[in-house]
C-alpha positions as CSV (number, residue, x, y, z in Angstrom):
1,X,-0.1,0.3,-0.1
2,X,3.0,2.3,1.1
3,X,4.8,1.9,-2.4
4,X,1.1,2.8,-4.3
5,X,0.8,5.5,-2.3
6,X,4.1,7.1,-2.7
7,X,4.2,6.1,-6.7
8,X,1.2,8.4,-7.1
9,X,2.5,11.2,-5.1
10,X,5.5,10.3,-7.4
11,X,3.9,10.7,-10.5
12,X,1.6,13.8,-9.3
13,X,5.0,15.4,-8.3
14,X,6.4,14.1,-11.8
15,X,3.3,15.4,-13.7
16,X,3.1,19.0,-11.6
17,X,7.4,20.1,-12.3
18,X,7.3,18.5,-15.8
19,X,4.4,20.6,-17.5
20,X,6.1,23.8,-15.6
21,X,8.3,24.2,-18.3
22,X,5.8,23.7,-21.5
23,X,4.8,27.3,-20.8
24,X,8.0,28.8,-21.4
25,X,8.7,26.3,-24.6
26,X,6.0,26.9,-26.1
27,X,6.4,30.8,-25.7
28,X,9.9,30.6,-26.9
29,X,8.8,28.6,-30.0
30,X,5.4,30.7,-30.6
31,X,7.7,34.3,-30.7
32,X,11.1,32.3,-31.8
33,X,12.8,34.4,-29.5
34,X,14.6,33.7,-26.0
35,X,15.4,37.1,-24.9
36,X,14.5,36.4,-21.5
37,X,16.1,33.0,-20.7
38,X,19.1,32.2,-19.1
39,X,21.7,30.0,-21.2
40,X,23.2,29.2,-17.3
41,X,20.1,28.6,-15.6
42,X,18.8,25.7,-18.5
43,X,23.0,24.8,-18.4
44,X,22.6,23.8,-15.1
45,X,18.9,22.6,-15.1
46,X,20.0,19.9,-18.1
47,X,23.0,18.9,-16.1
48,X,21.0,18.8,-12.6
49,X,18.0,17.0,-14.3
50,X,20.4,14.5,-16.3
51,X,21.5,13.4,-12.7
52,X,18.0,12.7,-11.1
53,X,17.1,10.8,-14.4
54,X,20.1,8.0,-14.1
55,X,19.5,8.3,-10.2
56,X,16.1,7.2,-10.9
57,X,17.3,4.5,-13.2
58,X,19.9,3.0,-11.0
59,X,16.9,3.2,-8.1
60,X,14.7,1.8,-11.2
61,X,11.8,4.5,-9.8
62,X,10.1,5.1,-12.8
63,X,8.5,8.2,-11.3
64,X,12.2,9.8,-11.4
65,X,13.2,8.1,-14.7
66,X,9.6,9.4,-16.8
67,X,9.6,12.9,-15.3
68,X,13.1,13.6,-15.5
69,X,13.4,12.2,-19.2
70,X,10.5,14.4,-20.5
71,X,11.8,17.7,-18.2
72,X,15.2,16.6,-19.9
73,X,13.8,16.8,-23.5
74,X,11.9,20.1,-22.6
75,X,15.2,22.0,-21.2
76,X,17.1,20.7,-23.7
77,X,14.3,21.9,-26.2
78,X,14.5,25.6,-24.6
79,X,18.3,25.6,-24.1
80,X,19.1,25.0,-28.2
81,X,16.4,28.0,-29.0
82,X,18.0,29.7,-26.7
83,X,21.0,29.1,-28.5
84,X,19.3,29.5,-32.2
85,X,17.0,32.5,-31.8
86,X,19.8,34.5,-29.0
């Protein structure tokens, strides 16, 4: 029971924190501008999210793995658009 409850909490937390990147990705894509996006912050974020994903893989913790894989893709997308659009 505890595992099921903790997994549900993990999936809810994962959905909330991962979806927080969607508005920035959408806005940057829509306006083709990224002047307000911090390159340094996104470089650090991408590295941190990658480490969290590896941590989840080592623990076989699917909420951590899935959330961080999606977050990594979104953060990388924003970072690449920042580099392209400056």
